[in-house]
C-alpha positions as MATLAB code, in Angstrom:
seq = 'MTDQAHRQPSQEDLAAVAAQLGREPRGVLEISYRTPDGAPAVVKTAPRLPDGTPFPTLFYLTDPRLTAEASRLESAGVMRSMSQRLLTDAELAARYRDAHLSYLAERDEIESLGTDFTGGGMPDRVKCLHVLIAHSLAKGPGANPLGDEAVALAAESSLRGTALPADWPRAADFPDLDVEGSS';
ca = [
       9.476    9.809   -5.876;
       9.234    6.289   -6.027;
      11.732    6.245   -9.017;
      14.203    4.707   -6.464;
      15.902    1.394   -7.696;
      13.457   -1.768   -6.727;
      15.972   -4.629   -6.566;
      16.433   -7.654   -4.548;
      16.919   -6.948   -0.350;
      19.825   -7.706    1.255;
      20.720   -9.843    4.352;
      20.471   -5.726    5.988;
      17.099   -5.051    4.517;
      15.803   -8.772    5.526;
      17.280   -7.726    9.106;
      15.037   -4.378    9.210;
      12.275   -5.756    7.701;
      12.272   -8.828   10.626;
      12.595   -6.084   13.081;
       9.798   -4.092   11.970;
       8.113   -6.920   12.085;
       8.973   -9.091   14.418;
       9.334  -11.883   12.980;
      11.002  -13.375    9.952;
       9.732  -11.929    6.797;
       8.807  -14.513    4.455;
       8.747  -14.629    0.646;
      10.314  -11.275   -0.440;
      11.355  -10.488   -3.527;
      12.201   -7.032   -3.237;
      12.222   -3.815   -1.295;
       9.507   -1.626   -3.076;
       9.815    1.171   -1.768;
      12.509    3.524    0.906;
      10.746    6.002    2.924;
      13.279    9.634    2.490;
      14.972    8.443    5.774;
      16.047    4.927    3.611;
      14.559    2.366    6.130;
      12.642   -0.292    3.895;
       8.421   -0.096    4.208;
       6.890   -2.104    1.603;
       8.089   -5.504    0.710;
       7.261   -7.139   -2.837;
       6.314  -10.467   -1.611;
       6.178  -13.859   -3.477;
       2.664  -15.131   -4.162;
       3.426  -18.124   -2.643;
       5.557  -18.544    0.315;
       8.520  -20.854    0.916;
       5.951  -23.375    2.375;
       4.130  -22.942   -0.573;
       1.122  -21.193    1.335;
      -0.533  -19.008   -0.672;
      -0.221  -15.088    0.259;
      -2.347  -12.995   -2.193;
      -0.622   -9.776   -0.992;
       1.651   -8.811   -3.449;
       2.725   -5.509   -1.463;
       2.952   -5.783    2.435;
       3.479   -2.543    4.309;
       6.545   -3.068    6.558;
       7.696    0.581    8.364;
       5.798    0.639   11.805;
       5.749    3.963   11.460;
       3.203    3.524    8.169;
       1.400    0.560    9.579;
       0.322    3.390   12.759;
      -0.909    6.015   10.916;
      -2.769    3.359    8.146;
      -4.841    2.280   11.718;
      -4.886    5.582   12.929;
      -7.261    5.835    9.549;
      -8.957    2.979    9.450;
     -10.160    4.006   13.356;
     -10.623    7.346   12.190;
     -13.841    6.003    9.315;
     -11.761    6.719    6.530;
     -12.345    2.911    4.788;
     -16.329    3.389    5.747;
     -15.798    6.812    3.521;
     -14.410    5.406    0.853;
     -16.883    2.447    0.437;
     -19.241    4.524    0.426;
     -17.898    6.562   -2.670;
     -17.430    3.820   -4.087;
     -20.544    3.327   -4.456;
     -21.396    6.730   -5.723;
     -18.896    7.769   -8.415;
     -18.605    5.146  -11.251;
     -15.216    7.303  -12.718;
     -13.360    6.807   -9.099;
     -14.936    2.725   -8.968;
     -13.316    2.533  -12.505;
     -10.265    3.974  -11.738;
      -9.760    1.798   -8.225;
     -11.130   -1.561  -10.432;
      -8.253   -0.828  -13.346;
      -6.030   -0.436   -9.857;
      -7.204   -4.042   -8.440;
      -6.789   -5.391  -12.295;
      -3.431   -3.673  -12.504;
      -1.544   -5.474   -8.957;
      -3.341   -8.807  -10.272;
      -1.748   -8.621  -13.680;
       1.094   -8.027  -11.991;
       1.063  -10.832   -9.339;
       0.093  -13.302  -11.914;
       3.436  -12.180  -13.968;
       5.178  -14.126  -10.611;
       2.720  -17.094  -10.449;
      -1.673  -17.413  -10.662;
      -2.377  -18.305   -7.619;
      -5.977  -19.345   -9.585;
      -7.920  -16.562   -8.181;
      -8.836  -12.451   -8.474;
      -8.915  -11.617   -5.197;
      -5.807   -9.186   -4.846;
      -6.309   -7.035   -0.823;
      -7.419   -4.479    0.838;
     -11.184   -4.982   -0.786;
     -10.413   -4.179   -4.082;
     -12.001   -3.887   -6.487;
     -15.410   -3.386   -4.719;
     -14.345   -2.123   -1.518;
     -11.872   -0.883    1.343;
     -10.946   -3.478    3.285;
      -7.410   -2.642    4.677;
      -5.713    0.475    3.832;
      -2.224   -0.981    5.148;
      -2.459   -2.675    1.666;
      -3.535    0.013   -0.403;
      -0.491    2.805    1.227;
       1.881   -0.054    0.425;
       0.692   -0.607   -3.455;
       0.389    2.809   -3.852;
       4.222    3.608   -2.405;
       5.516    0.472   -4.714;
       3.808    2.164   -7.742;
       3.955    5.723   -7.615;
       0.918    8.479   -7.434;
      -1.149    7.327   -9.584;
      -1.029    3.536   -9.443;
      -4.309    2.935   -6.950;
      -6.603    6.123   -6.154;
      -8.116    5.186   -2.788;
      -4.334    4.371   -1.867;
      -2.720    7.804   -3.047;
      -5.575    9.059   -1.079;
      -4.424    7.456    1.887;
      -0.694    8.250    1.924;
      -1.745   12.038    1.528;
      -3.532   11.569    4.532;
      -0.566   10.041    6.213;
       1.697   12.553    4.644;
      -0.045   15.459    7.014;
       1.375   13.777    9.865;
       4.619   13.977   10.900;
       5.633   11.488    8.512;
       5.871   13.283    5.172;
       9.380   13.625    4.477;
      10.589   10.958    6.779;
       8.501    7.578    5.840;
       6.683    9.528    3.219;
       7.664   11.093    0.100;
       8.103   14.906    0.765;
       6.625   15.564   -2.545;
       3.327   13.169   -2.434;
       0.482   14.912   -3.184;
      -1.652   16.618   -0.511;
      -5.251   15.396    0.586;
      -6.679   18.230   -0.425;
      -5.331   17.920   -3.905;
      -7.628   15.549   -3.645;
     -11.375   17.402   -3.718;
     -13.406   14.522   -2.581;
     -11.709   12.952    0.122;
     -13.228   13.270    3.076;
     -10.799   14.535    5.491;
     -12.713   15.060    8.570;
     -12.672   11.924   10.558;
      -9.383   11.372    9.191;
      -7.199   14.264   12.222;
];
């Protein structure tokens, strides 16, 4: 699924990411996830950009199909529902905190920013599905429970097998996931 070789980006990769973003990418360390159709979709970004600006978002979603779907899910109220569940489901909250700590440790291995801010609202709420989806796609299922759910919801669209792995778990595989507002 996500056992693709993580590697330094080529000039072609950087050009593709620039086209996706509509600007030159900064601080790209690797392409952390490629879509099944071959496009770079998640980049791993240095904790400090070349100009010295701190950039705590380690995994950054670049594929426009995925960023549009993340925005659609956000507009549908998925973040609100997920944040509510964090308040009532201790096991989910613990797994989400573990995802936060893992993300922070991986970033600090590259360079510590002296902060425990990671992104996406981790560890206490859901603020950005783009970050959570990027994290799950970069690391594979099991790394971030709410990112995994967001990818599963996104894969309910025509993106499964093109922008998202064909074998990603389905939304129905997450019994506590509220899918009513997401379609």
